N, C-alpha and C positions, 0 to 999 in steps of 0.2 A: 956667860957667853958658851959655855960648854951645851949644854941643851939644847940653846937656840942653833948651833951649829947640829946637831944630830936629826934638830926638827927638820932645820933646811934639808940632810941631806938623805933625810928621811922623802920626804917631798919628790926629792930628784931622780934618787933610787924606783919610785914605785910611778915615776914618770917614763923613766925608760924599763920598767916591766908593761907597765902600756904600750908604748910607744912600739919597741920590740918585740912581744910576745903577745900579750891576746887580741891585739886590735888584726894585726894578720891571721893570726888564729881565725879572730870572731869574720873576716872577711872569706878567706877559703871556707870556712863552713856553712858559711849562711846559702838560706835554701833559694830558690829560683823563687818566682812569683808565684805562687800557687801551689806551693811542695810544703809539703809539711818539713815541720826542724826537727831535723835531730837529733839523739839525745847528749852528743861529742858537740852542736852547736849552743842547745841550752846551758851546756856544764861553763861553757867559757864566755858564754851572755851573761851567765849570775858570776863567773873570779872576772869579770871584765869588771863589770859593776860595781863590784867591794872592790875592787881597786880607784876605782871612780870614787866611790865613796872616802874610804880613808885618805888619800889623796887631798881632796876635798877637807873633811878635817882636818888635816896634820896643816894645811892653808889658812883656816881660820884660826887653829890654835896660836902657831907664828903672826899672824893679821891683828887677833886680839892681846897677844903679850906687849906685841910692837907700841899699839896706841895703848894701853894703858901707861908702859914704861913714857910714853912723850906726854899723859896728861897727870903721870906724879913723878917724870922730872929723875927718874931713877930705874934703870936698865939691874940694878945689882937686883931686889926683890925680888923679882920676876925671874933673875935666869941665876942664881944664884942657891 
Protein backbone atom coordinates (compact mmCIF):
# COMPACT_ATOMS: atom_id res chain seq x y z
CA UNK A 1 0.00 0.00 0.00
CA UNK A 2 2.85 2.36 0.82
CA UNK A 3 4.51 1.76 -2.56
CA UNK A 4 1.24 2.58 -4.30
CA UNK A 5 0.95 5.85 -2.38
CA UNK A 6 4.54 6.73 -3.23
CA UNK A 7 3.88 6.20 -6.95
CA UNK A 8 0.67 8.23 -6.83
CA UNK A 9 2.48 10.99 -4.93
CA UNK A 10 5.27 10.95 -7.50
CA UNK A 11 2.78 11.36 -10.35
CA UNK A 12 1.20 14.26 -8.47
CA UNK A 13 4.58 15.96 -7.92
CA UNK A 14 5.62 15.46 -11.56
CA UNK A 15 2.31 17.00 -12.65
CA UNK A 16 2.92 20.03 -10.43
CA UNK A 17 6.43 20.43 -11.82
CA UNK A 18 5.11 20.32 -15.36
CA UNK A 19 2.24 22.72 -14.76
CA UNK A 20 4.03 25.25 -12.58
CA UNK A 21 7.62 25.21 -13.81
CA UNK A 22 8.29 23.75 -17.24
CA UNK A 23 5.15 24.81 -19.14
CA UNK A 24 5.38 28.51 -18.21
CA UNK A 25 9.09 28.58 -19.10
CA UNK A 26 8.37 26.62 -22.28
CA UNK A 27 5.82 29.23 -23.39
CA UNK A 28 8.00 32.16 -22.32
CA UNK A 29 11.04 30.92 -24.24
CA UNK A 30 9.16 29.74 -27.34
CA UNK A 31 10.57 31.40 -30.46
CA UNK A 32 8.35 33.52 -32.66
CA UNK A 33 7.33 32.04 -35.98
CA UNK A 34 10.30 31.87 -38.29
CA UNK A 35 12.90 32.45 -35.55
CA UNK A 36 15.52 29.95 -34.54
CA UNK A 37 15.05 28.22 -31.16
CA UNK A 38 17.40 29.41 -28.42
CA UNK A 39 19.59 27.12 -26.34
CA UNK A 40 17.40 27.85 -23.29
CA UNK A 41 14.27 26.86 -25.20
CA UNK A 42 15.81 23.58 -26.37
CA UNK A 43 16.91 22.79 -22.80
CA UNK A 44 13.48 23.46 -21.29
CA UNK A 45 11.87 21.50 -24.13
CA UNK A 46 14.01 18.46 -23.23
CA UNK A 47 13.23 18.84 -19.52
CA UNK A 48 9.52 19.15 -20.28
CA UNK A 49 9.58 16.03 -22.45
CA UNK A 50 11.50 14.08 -19.80
CA UNK A 51 8.97 14.99 -17.11
CA UNK A 52 6.09 14.04 -19.40
CA UNK A 53 7.70 10.64 -20.05
CA UNK A 54 8.34 10.06 -16.34
CA UNK A 55 4.75 10.95 -15.46
CA UNK A 56 3.39 8.69 -18.17
CA UNK A 57 5.56 5.75 -17.12
CA UNK A 58 4.53 6.18 -13.48
CA UNK A 59 0.90 6.24 -14.53
CA UNK A 60 1.31 3.03 -16.54
CA UNK A 61 3.03 1.33 -13.61
CA UNK A 62 0.17 2.28 -11.30
CA UNK A 63 -2.47 1.27 -13.82
CA UNK A 64 -0.74 -2.03 -14.63
CA UNK A 65 -0.39 -2.94 -10.96
CA UNK A 66 -4.01 -2.00 -10.30
CA UNK A 67 -5.18 -4.09 -13.27
CA UNK A 68 -3.10 -7.05 -12.14
CA UNK A 69 -4.52 -6.77 -8.63
CA UNK A 70 -8.04 -6.96 -10.07
CA UNK A 71 -7.17 -10.03 -12.11
CA UNK A 72 -5.42 -11.83 -9.26
CA UNK A 73 -7.81 -10.59 -6.58
CA UNK A 74 -5.06 -9.58 -4.19
CA UNK A 75 -3.29 -6.30 -3.70
CA UNK A 76 -0.85 -7.78 -1.18
CA UNK A 77 1.35 -9.45 -3.80
CA UNK A 78 1.78 -6.22 -5.74
CA UNK A 79 2.35 -3.58 -3.07
CA UNK A 80 4.00 -5.38 -0.17
